[in-house]
N, C-alpha and C positions, 0 to 999 in steps of 0.2 A: 534511326533518330538525328535530324541534323541539329547544330548547335541551337542552346535555347536561349542564353544569353551571356553576357560577356563584361556586364560592367556590375552588376547582381547588390547587383545588391552591392456505519459502520463499523471495525472493527480498527482498533488502536494496531497500528504496524510496531513490529518487535525492531527493536536497534541490536544487531548482533554484530560483534568483532570478525574479521574474515578469517577467520581458521587459520590454518598453516598461511596464509598468503596474506595476513595481516603485518605491516611492519608500520614501524616510528623512524622520520628521518628528521635530525634538525638541521636546520638549515635560519645560519644567522641568528635572528632574534626571535625567531619560532622551531614549531615543529610543525612535521605534517605526520595524521595518521592515516594508513588506507584501512578503509574500513567496508562493511558491506550493511547497506538498509535493507530487513526485510518489508517489503510494504503490501498493502494488498495490489497492488500491480504487478508484483514478483520481486525477486529480490535486484536491486541497484545498485552496481557499484559507485563508491564513492572517496572523496578524499576530503580530512577533516584539518583545516589548519588553524594552530594554537597560536596568541602571541607567548613568548616566554615572561613571567611575572606578570601576568594578571590572569588573577583567579574569577573563573566562570563569568567571562567577555559576553557581550552581546555577539549575535551572530546573524550572518548573512549571507543567505543562500545564492549561490552565484551562477548563471547559466549561459550558455552562448549562440553563436549563429548557426545559421541552419546546417546541416549534416555535421557539427561539429563535434569533439570530445571534450573531455573535460580539461587535458591536458592542453589547450589552446589558449584562446583569451581567457574563457573561465580563470584557469591557474593564473596567470599574469593580474589580472584584479583580485582576485583571494590572496594575493600575497602582497599588493597594494596597500589591500584593506587589514592584512595583519599588521602592516609597521605600522598604521594608526591605531590600534589596539582592538579592532575587532577580531572575533572569530569567524572562518568562513571556512563553506562547505560547497563542491563541487561535486556534481557525477554525471554521471552518463545513464542518459535515458533508455528503455528499453529496447534492444535489438541494436545498441551502439558500443563502441566502446568494450568496457569489459563487463555489459550488462546484459546479460542471456535474454534471449525472446524467440521464440520460430518464427518470428516476421523483422526482419533485418532491414536497417536502414531505410526507415517510412519516418518522413519527413510530415507528420498529419498532426496539424495544432492542435486538435482536441485528443487527443494520444498523448502529446508532449505536455499539455496541462494539466493533464490527471497525472502524469508524471510527477511534476510539482507538486500538486497540492497533495500527494501520496510522501514526498521527500517535506514536506513542513511541518506534517504531521509527525514522521519520523524523529523529525530535529526538535520537535517537543518534548521529545523523551529520551535526550542523550543527555548524559551527563558531561561535564567540564567546562558547561557553556549558560548563560543564563536563557533558559529557553522561553523567558518571560518576554525576550528582547531579542524578539526574530524578524528581520528584515530581508528582502529579496531584490536583485539585481539581474535584472536582464538585458541582454548585449543580442543589437540586432533582431533577427526574427524571432529569437524568447523573449524579446521585451514585451510583445504581444501576447505572448503564454502567460508571463511572470504576470500581465495585468490581470487576463481572465483569469487567475488561479487566487488573484488577490478579492474578486469578488467575493465579498461574505465571507473570508476565512478570518476566522477568530485568533490564529495564531499568527497572522503576517502584520504586523505593526505597521512599515513603512515600505515603499515602493522607489528605488530608481530605476532607471533605463536609458542606455548608453547607444546613440547611433540607433535607434530604433528605426525597425522598417516597419509600418503598420498600414498596411495595406487593409483596401477593402476588393471587396469584389469588381466595382468601375475599374479601380486604377490597377487592377492586378489584370485586366482584359487590357486595357491601354500598355502595361509592361510587356506584356508578354505574346503580344503580334496583332490585338483584335480577337473579335469575335469567334471568326475560322480558325483563327490560331491556336488561342483555347479550347474549343468545341474539341479538333483533333488532340490535343495534350489530355483532356479529360478522358477520352474515346481510348483511348491508349491506356491511361491510367486502369478505366472499366478492364480491358482486355489482361493487364497483368492481372489485376482482383480476380480473375476469372482460372488465370494460367494456374496449370497443375506444380508448376515452377514459380517461383518468384523470379521477377528480370532485374534484374540493374543496369544499369550504365556509371561510368567513371564521373565523379562526382567535379572534379578538375584535373585538367591536364595543360601543358603547352603543345602538345601535338595533336590529341585528338579532336577534331573538329565537332565530334558528338558529347562529348561532354557536356554535362550540364553547367559548367565555370568554364571556358576555352580560354587559355592566356589570361586569366584571373591575378591579379596581384595577391599578396598573403599564402592564399590556398595553395599556390603554384609552386613556393619558395624553402625551400628546407631549412632556411635561414628562419622563416618565419612560423607557416602555418600547415606546411607539410614536412609533419614530424612523426614518427615512427608509429604511433599512437593512431594517428589519423586516419581511418576507413577509407574517405575517401571512394565512397558507395553511394548511389542514391537509388532506393525501390521506385521504379517507374509509378506504382502505383502511388506513390504521395500525391501526382497533379491533381487528384479529385481533392483531396481533403485540403490542401495548399491554395490553389485558385478559387474554390469556393470560400474560403477562410474569410472573416469578417474582425480583423484586430481592432476595428473602432469599437467595436457593441459595448465594449467595458465603459467608457470614458464617462457618462453620466453615473455610473453605478458603482464606484468606489470611494470608499470612505476612509481610508488612510492617505495619510501624506504621500506624495508622486511628485518625483523630480525626473525632468528628462534633460540629460546630456544631450546635446542636437549640433549640427551646424549647417548651412545653407549650400555647402559641398561633397555631403553626406549624401548615399545615394537615393535617398526618398523622403525629402524634407516633408514634400508635402504631405505625406501621413500624418508626421508631427504635430505641424501647423492645422489638419485637421483636427487632431484628436486634443487638443488645448483647445479650437474652438466648441466643440462639444464638451466638454469635461466642465467641472464645477471647481471650483476656485482651490480643491485641496490641491490641486494639478499645475505644478510648477514648471518654468525651464527655464534653463539659461542655453545660451548660444556661443559656441567657439566660430572665428573666423577660421575659414580656409583647408578646416580638417576633411580630409578622406573618409570615408566609412572605413577603411582598413586601416588608417593609422590609427582608430580608435582602437583596434583590437590591440595594439602590441607597442607603440612608439611609447619609450620612455616619458618623456616628457608630457604628450599629449594625456597618458595613461593617470600621471601626477597629476594633474589640472582636474579631470575629470574626477578621481578620486577623492580628491582638496573638497570639491563643490558635494559629491556625494555624501562624505562623510559630516560636512557642517548640515546639510540635509538629515541624514541619522540621527546626527547628535540634537538639532532643537527637535526631531520629531519622537525621539525617545525618553 
């Protein structure tokens, strides 16, 4: 498969500690606990970040860009939120990172939205936090998933998204080369879905032109996103759900206060503008000048400014 893009961008769940894998680490003015969330979608590996000296802090569930794991940009934002007195939960989606599943590396918006909903329910049962004050923070692709998960969700009180990638089917068709190209990718996805073996391609590479993201910043840099925990794989079956996804559909249905942190220099500002045009007055935005998609992920000054706006939003909401 040729290079696909280069700029990209019930039952109450139980909460258990991760047995012999459980660990607690002290980091400056916070602790991080490795936990396992037992949910209706299966066990999900998670990290719970707690600020020191604050009893039962409000908590934020943080999710990252497509193909990523909890140790990448979710950890960056979790630590920045803890510095502001919030607890944070990051987790690996089913089949990614340390969360087991027979289907691996599937970037399926519907499936990942279900995972977020399951985690919200699980976090509402956690000790050590104020689980009456749960917020959500999505970065890049998971912005759409987090917004979808918020619709009608009684536990989630407020939402923020950073560098949101919010495409609808029309945008996706334009981004991925037109009708013929998209039809080819969806056909490849259907073939992969019917294959006896799952079909993966490399997610990010500096040398493999067939990778999902060829010579893309952040994902190919070992001091940024190319960390040992990163799976760096993409299930070809993902194209069906991804290209047919409409991240715009939640805009008019959200009740919670929502803040969008964006820039005209990010990957898909048009998606944010369209979402804002369709949303009600509960959805607001702040725009930074000249900030790229990838700098939103981990650059300290940008993350600090984004978290300042997010915390102000959460404080006012809660």
